[in-house]
N, C-alpha and C positions, 0 to 999 in steps of 0.2 A: 278283661285284660287285653292290652293291645298286642297285636301280632308283631312278629319281627319286621314284616314288610311295612306295617304302619309306622313303626319306630324309625325305619330307614327313611321313609318319605318325610317324616317330621324333621329328622336330622338334615336332610337335603334342603328343606325349607328354611331352616335356621341358617345354613351356610349361604343361601342366596341373599338373605337379609344382611349377613355380615359383609357381603361383597357390594350389594346395591346401596345400602345406606351410607357408607363412607363416600361413595361416588356422588350421591345426591348432595350430601353435606359439602363436598368439595366444590361442586358446581355452584351451589347456593352461596358459598363463601366467596368465590371469584366474582359472582354477580354483585354481591354486596360491596366488595372491595372497590370495583370499578364505579358503582353508583356513588359511593361516598367520596372517592378521590377525584373523579372526573372534573368537578368544579374547581379543584385546586390545580390539577395537572394541566388542564387545557390552557390557562393563561401562561403557565410556565413554558409549555411547549411552543406556544405562539411567540413568546418573547425570545426563546432560544432560536427559533427559525429566523426571526427578524435580526437578531444580534449577530448570528454566526453564519447565516447564509450569505452568498455573494450577491446581494441584491443590487449593488451598484453596477455590476457588469451585465445585468439583464437588459436586453434590448426591448423596445416597445413591442415588437412582433412576438418575442418570447413570452412577455408578460400578458399579452392580449390587450395592451393599451395602445390607442391610436396616438401617433405623434404628428403634430402640425408644425413642429419647430425644426428648423434646419440651420441653426446658428444665427449669428448676429446679422441683422438687416442693415446696419449702418445708419439707421434713422435714430437720431439722438435729440431732435427738437422738432418744432413745427406742429402741424395738425395732421392727424390721420383720421380720415373719414371712415365711418362704420362699414361702408361697402367696399373699402379698399383692402380689407384683410379678412382672414377667416376667424370669426369670433369662436373661441373654444367651446366645444360641446362638453357635456359632462363626461369626465374620464380622459379628456385629451391632455397630452403633454404639450404645453404651448410655450415653454421657456425653461430657463435655468436660473438658479439663485446662488450667489456666493456672498459670504460675510467675512469682512476683514477681521483678523485676529482669531478666527475659528477654523474648523475643518469643514465647514458647510460648503458644499459644492454639489448640488443635486438638481434633479428635474423639478419643474414646477408644473403641477397638475391641477386642472380645473375640476373642483368637486372633492368630496372627502368621504371615504368609507374605509373599512378594514383592508380591503384589497388594494386600494389606491395608496394608502399610507405605507404599504410595503415597498412602494416604488419611488417615493420622493416626498417633497413638500407639497401639501394640498391647500389650494385656495378655496376658501369657503364660498359657497354660492349665496350666502347671506350678506356678503360684502360686495366689493367691486373688483375689477381687474386694474392693473397699473395703467395710469394715464387718464382715468375717468374723473379725477379730481375729488375723490372721497376715500374712505377707508378700505384697505385691502387686508383681509385676515388670512394668515398663512400658518398652518400647523404641521408638525411632523413628530415622529416618535422620539422620545428621549433616549432610547437605547440604540438608535441608528442615526438617521440623518441630522437630527437636531441635538445630538448628545453634547456637543460643544457650544450650544447657544449661550449658556451663561458666561462664556468668555468674551462675548460682545460688549465692548466698553463704549461709554458715551463718546461720540465723535467718530466712531468706526464707520467705514463705508460699506454699504450693501449694494451690490450690483445685481440687477435683474435684467436678463435678456429674454425677450419674448419674440413671437413670430411676427410682431408688427413694430417693434422698436426696442431701444436700449434705455434703461432707467437707472439712475443713481440715487440712493437714499443715504441719509446720515442718521446714526443712532442718536436719539434725543434723550431717552431715559429707559430704565428697566424697572420692572416691578414683579413682585410675587403676589398673585391674586388667587383667591379661592375659585375652584372650578364652577361653583354655583353663582359667583358674583359677576353677572353680565354688566353691571353698572361700572365695573372696573375698566371696561374698554369700549362700551357702547357709544360714548360721546365721540371718541376718535373714529370709530367705525362708521358712524353716520354723520360726521361733521362735514363742513364745507371746505376743509383742507385735505389734501391728499396725504394720508398717513399709512405707512406700511407697518402692519402689526404682526410680529412673529411670536409664536408661543409653543411651549412643549410642557410635558409633565415635569413636576419638580418635587423632590430632588431627582436629578437626572440619572443617578446611579441605582435607583430602585427598580426592581423587576415587577412588582405588583402595582396596581392602580394607586394613584396618590390623590389627595384632595386639593393639592396646590398646583398652580401653573406658573411657569416663568415667562413673562411677557417682555418683549423688546419693541419699543415704539420708535419709528423712524420717520423723519421728515424728508420730503422730496427735494432733491438738489437739481436734477435735470432729467429731461425726458420729453417725448412728444405728448401732445394732448389728444385724447380720443374724442372725436365728435360723434356722439351716439345718435344724433338727429339727422344725419345725412347719409 
């Protein structure tokens, strides 16, 4: 038979398990909860920070982005040689863009990644910059800077100010294109005519990633030509 002391030790052991096991299960439950929900919560948190943070008021210094844009140069035609201006480096703010009939009025940034898209409209490095005589591909988030892009109508004016000149484009057509369909815009991007291509996720009121993109194709009206060979 067990002595009283052995019985007491046994009871104490059971009490320890009653305390420790619920704590262990609670910790495991929290870990499982976060592992399962993180893939869902992270995009929503990211969208919330983009949609409701005061991103428009952030300066280049505050965001860590370098700005080489100081307002309109007054150069609206003629030829600008390559060695006469600072060609934007990746991540540089080098201009502003506004679109008639929309609320679009934001920085123009060379390069595109998650951080840069929080600060303005991003010019793809796989295209060109305004004035080079070919396609310029510009994208921004549908929940922030390009939320009103679908309001751009045929004939609307798009103004692009850069650190080397002022450009005016006219909306020629709009299209909804699958995000995997590069052929939907490659001809304009690599063509012999200067085409400004704006795009964002579509529908614009969705929070999650979408398979469609809203594209706006614009023809050049005026602006200086950039001589890349001088």
